[in-house]
C-alpha positions in Angstrom: 0.0 0.0 0.0 1.4 3.4 -1.0 0.0 6.5 0.6 0.2 9.8 -1.2 -0.1 13.3 0.3 -3.7 14.7 0.1 -4.2 18.2 -1.1 -0.9 19.4 0.5 -2.3 18.5 3.9 0.6 16.1 4.6 3.4 18.1 2.9 5.9 19.5 5.5 7.2 21.9 2.8 3.7 22.9 1.6 4.7 22.3 -1.9 2.2 20.8 -4.4 1.8 17.1 -4.2 -0.3 14.5 -6.1 -3.7 14.0 -4.6 -4.8 10.6 -3.3 -8.4 11.6 -3.0 -11.0 12.9 -5.4 -11.3 16.7 -5.6 -14.6 17.7 -4.2 -16.1 21.0 -3.2 -14.3 23.3 -0.8 -14.2 21.9 2.7 -16.0 25.0 4.0 -19.0 24.7 1.6 -22.1 24.6 3.8 -20.0 25.0 7.0 -19.8 28.8 7.1 -20.3 32.0 5.1 -16.7 32.8 4.6 -14.5 31.5 1.8 -11.4 31.9 4.0 -11.4 28.9 6.4 -8.4 30.4 8.3 -10.4 33.2 9.8 -13.2 33.1 12.4 -16.6 33.7 10.9 -18.8 36.6 11.7 -21.5 35.6 14.1 -24.8 34.6 12.4 -26.7 34.5 15.7 -30.4 35.1 15.3 -31.2 34.8 19.0 -29.6 37.7 21.0 -32.1 38.5 23.8 -33.0 36.7 27.0 -36.6 36.5 25.9 -35.5 34.5 22.8 -34.6 31.5 24.9 -37.5 29.4 26.2 -37.9 25.7 27.2 -39.3 23.6 24.4 -39.1 20.1 23.0 -36.7 20.7 20.1 -33.7 23.0 19.3 -31.4 23.3 16.3 -27.6 23.2 16.5 -27.7 27.0 15.6 -29.9 27.6 18.6 -27.4 25.9 20.8 -24.6 28.1 19.4 -26.8 31.2 19.9 -27.5 30.2 23.5 -23.8 29.7 24.3 -23.0 33.1 22.7 -25.7 34.8 24.7 -24.4 33.2 28.0 -21.0 34.6 27.2 -22.3 38.0 26.3 -22.5 41.1 28.6 -26.2 40.4 29.1 -25.5 36.7 29.9 -24.1 34.7 32.8 -21.3 36.2 34.9 -19.7 32.8 35.4 -19.9 31.7 31.8 -18.5 35.1 30.7 -15.2 34.8 32.6 -14.3 31.2 31.8 -11.2 30.4 29.8 -9.7 27.3 28.2 -7.7 26.5 31.4 -10.6 27.1 33.8 -12.9 24.5 32.2 -10.4 22.0 30.7 -11.0 19.7 33.7 -14.7 19.6 32.8 -13.7 18.2 29.3 -12.1 15.2 30.9 -14.8 14.8 33.6 -17.7 14.8 31.0 -15.9 12.4 28.7 -15.5 9.9 31.6 -19.1 10.3 32.6 -20.1 9.5 29.0 -18.0 6.3 29.3 -19.9 5.5 32.5 -23.2 6.0 30.7 -22.1 3.7 27.9 -21.2 1.0 30.4 -24.5 1.5 32.2 -26.4 0.3 29.1 -29.0 3.0 29.5 -29.5 5.1 26.3 -31.2 7.9 28.2 -28.1 8.4 30.4 -25.8 8.3 27.3 -28.0 10.9 25.6 -27.7 13.2 28.6 -23.9 12.8 28.9 -23.3 13.3 25.2 -25.0 16.6 25.6 -22.6 17.5 28.4 -19.6 16.5 26.1 -21.1 18.7 23.3 -21.4 21.6 25.7 -17.6 21.5 26.3 -17.0 21.6 22.5 -19.3 24.6 21.9 -18.0 26.3 25.1 -14.4 26.2 24.0 -15.3 27.1 20.4 -17.2 30.2 21.7 -14.3 31.2 23.9 -12.1 30.9 20.8 -14.5 33.0 18.7 -14.7 35.7 21.4 -10.9 35.9 21.2 -10.9 35.9 17.3 -8.9 32.7 17.2 -11.3 30.2 15.5 -15.0 29.3 15.5 -17.2 26.2 15.5 -17.4 26.3 11.7 -13.6 25.9 11.5 -13.8 23.1 14.0 -16.4 21.3 11.8 -14.4 22.0 8.6 -11.2 20.6 10.1 -13.1 17.5 11.3 -14.6 16.9 7.9 -11.3 17.3 6.1 -9.7 14.9 8.6 -12.4 12.3 8.1 -11.9 12.5 4.3 -8.1 12.7 4.2 -7.6 9.8 6.6 -10.2 7.5 4.9 -8.1 7.1 1.8 -9.4 3.5 1.4 -12.9 5.1 0.8 -12.1 8.5 -0.8 -8.7 7.7 -2.3 -6.8 4.9 -3.9 -5.7 2.8 -0.9 -7.2 -0.6 -0.2 -8.4 -1.7 3.3 -10.9 -4.6 3.5 -10.7 -5.3 7.2 -10.7 -3.2 10.4 -7.0 -3.8 11.2 -5.9 -2.6 7.8 -8.2 0.4 8.2 -6.6 1.3 11.5 -3.1 1.0 9.9 -4.2 3.2 7.0 -5.6 5.8 9.4 -2.3 5.8 11.4 -0.2 6.1 8.3 -2.3 9.0 7.1 -2.1 10.7 10.5 1.7 10.4 10.5 1.9 12.0 7.1 -0.6 14.7 8.0 1.3 15.7 11.1 4.7 15.5 9.4 6.0 12.9 11.8 9.3 11.9 10.2 10.7 9.5 12.8 9.3 6.7 15.0 10.3 8.7 18.0 8.2 11.6 16.9 5.2 9.2 16.6 5.7 8.3 20.3 6.1 11.9 21.3 2.9 12.7 19.6 0.9 10.6 22.1 -0.7 13.2 24.5 0.9 13.3 27.9 -2.2 14.2 29.8 -4.2 11.1 29.0 -4.4 8.5 31.8 -1.0 6.9 32.3 -2.2 3.3 31.7 -3.8 4.4 28.4 -0.7 6.3 27.4 1.5 3.3 28.0 -0.9 1.2 25.9 -0.7 3.6 23.0 3.1 4.0 23.2 3.5 0.2 23.2 1.2 -0.3 20.2 3.0 2.4 18.2 6.4 0.9 19.1 5.2 -2.6 18.1 4.0 -1.2 14.8 7.6 -0.5 13.8 8.7 -3.9 14.9 9.9 -3.2 18.5 8.0 -6.0 20.2 8.3 -9.4 21.7 7.9 -12.1 19.2 5.5 -14.0 21.5 3.6 -13.6 24.7 6.1 -15.5 26.9 8.7 -12.8 26.5 6.3 -10.1 27.7 5.1 -12.3 30.6 8.7 -13.0 31.7 9.3 -9.3 31.9 6.6 -9.0 34.6 8.6 -11.4 36.8 11.8 -9.6 36.1 10.4 -6.2 37.0 8.7 -7.5 40.1 12.0 -9.0 41.2 13.8 -5.7 40.7 11.1 -3.9 42.7 11.5 -6.2 45.7 15.3 -6.0 45.4 15.0 -2.3 46.1 12.8 -3.0 49.1 15.6 -5.2 50.6 18.5 -2.9 49.6 19.9 -1.6 53.0 22.4 0.7 51.3 19.6 3.2 50.3 18.4 6.0 52.4 14.6 6.7 52.6 14.6 9.3 49.8 16.7 7.2 47.4 14.6 4.1 48.2 11.3 5.9 47.4 12.8 7.2 44.2 13.9 3.8 43.1 10.6 2.2 44.2 8.7 4.6 42.0 11.0 3.9 39.1 10.8 0.1 39.4 7.1 0.2 40.2 6.5 2.1 37.0 8.5 -0.4 35.1 6.4 -3.2 36.6 3.1 -1.5 35.6 4.5 -0.9 32.1 5.3 -4.6 31.8 1.8 -5.6 32.9 0.3 -3.2 30.3 2.4 -4.9 27.7 1.0 -8.3 28.5 -2.5 -6.9 28.3 -1.7 -5.4 24.9 -0.6 -8.8 23.7 -4.0 -10.1 24.8 -5.8 -7.2 23.2 -7.2 -6.0 26.6 -7.4 -2.3 27.2 -5.6 -1.8 30.6 -7.6 1.3 31.5 -10.9 -0.5 31.1 -9.5 -3.7 32.8 -8.4 -1.8 35.9 -11.7 0.1 36.0 -13.6 -3.2 36.0 -11.3 -4.5 38.7 -12.1 -1.3 40.8 -15.8 -1.8 40.4 -15.5 -5.5 41.3 -13.5 -4.6 44.5 -16.2 -2.1 45.5 -19.0 -4.6 44.8 -17.3 -7.4 46.9 -16.3 -5.0 49.7 -20.0 -3.9 49.9 -21.0 -7.6 50.0 -18.5 -8.2 52.8 -19.7 -5.3 54.8 -23.3 -6.3 54.4 -22.5 -9.8 55.7 -20.7 -8.2 58.7 -23.7 -5.9 59.3 -26.1 -8.9 59.2 -24.0 -10.4 62.1 -24.2 -7.2 64.0 -20.5 -6.5 63.4 -18.5 -3.6 62.1 -15.5 -4.1 59.7 -13.3 -1.9 61.9 -13.9 -4.2 64.8 -13.1 -7.4 63.0 -9.8 -9.1 62.5 -8.2 -9.5 59.0 -8.9 -13.2 59.2 -12.6 -12.7 59.8 -12.9 -10.2 57.0 -11.0 -12.6 54.7 -13.6 -15.3 55.4 -16.5 -12.9 54.6 -14.6 -11.8 51.4 -14.2 -15.4 50.3 -17.9 -16.0 50.9 -18.9 -13.1 48.7 -16.6 -14.4 45.9 -18.2 -17.8 46.2 -21.7 -16.3 45.8 -20.9 -14.3 42.7 -22.3 -15.9 39.6 -19.3 -15.2 37.3 -16.6 -17.3 35.8 -13.9 -14.6 36.6 -12.3 -14.6 40.0 
């Protein structure tokens, strides 16, 4: 498979390149009134007064944008008006995880609500950007559409991808070209640092494996867990280290052990972030069962011995109707 630059999007030098997708209409057609996608659009808001906004059953996307613009206006909300990218960036992460929780709940009504909260973060940041004359929601949409077209070269271009794995490789190759990533190290450095550490390890290892830096079979990765665990416990027993040096080494070796565990899960095609989340939920569920059994006996966990709690824990595990332990 040979990938070709698409409409100069991947060209580090911005020189003309052969196109690998069909030439269609301008990416901004239908996405905004301006022919210059590099400049924020003039607001097309039709709703500008408090009386324009009432509770009803249905709203358009433009009405959402109008509402957000009004809330940020001098006549709007004092809190919304003073927010910045930094002040609400935590909400972006929080709302995304709440959407994941909604997905796992299996309740469509919860997912509908949480997706709305995620969308709020998008339009909020876009409105802040427009207020600062940086970009607007039309440019966000245009960039997304261009990305979806330019990275699906097996649909809109000349590449071939008949199965999901090949599609993912095509997407990754197109992304690398688009971002001008020239070395494999730059590919690793492109993984965002602020995603959860387990997920970042997973992504780094997948990208390293894609260029051939990987164990040939699972046993090599599994043995690495034992090796790293041994090194961690060696530090525990090293009497030559003072407390500060020991803690520093423990953090280093503990990180190596976690990295090795993630690698084994990657081999098994298990997402470590989701696996640990499920383990957390299982722990809470079993702990609640253990406490309920203690309460039924008129006991408090704090007053019980570890051996007594272990017996209750084992009883809860035995009662769970699941093949996993």
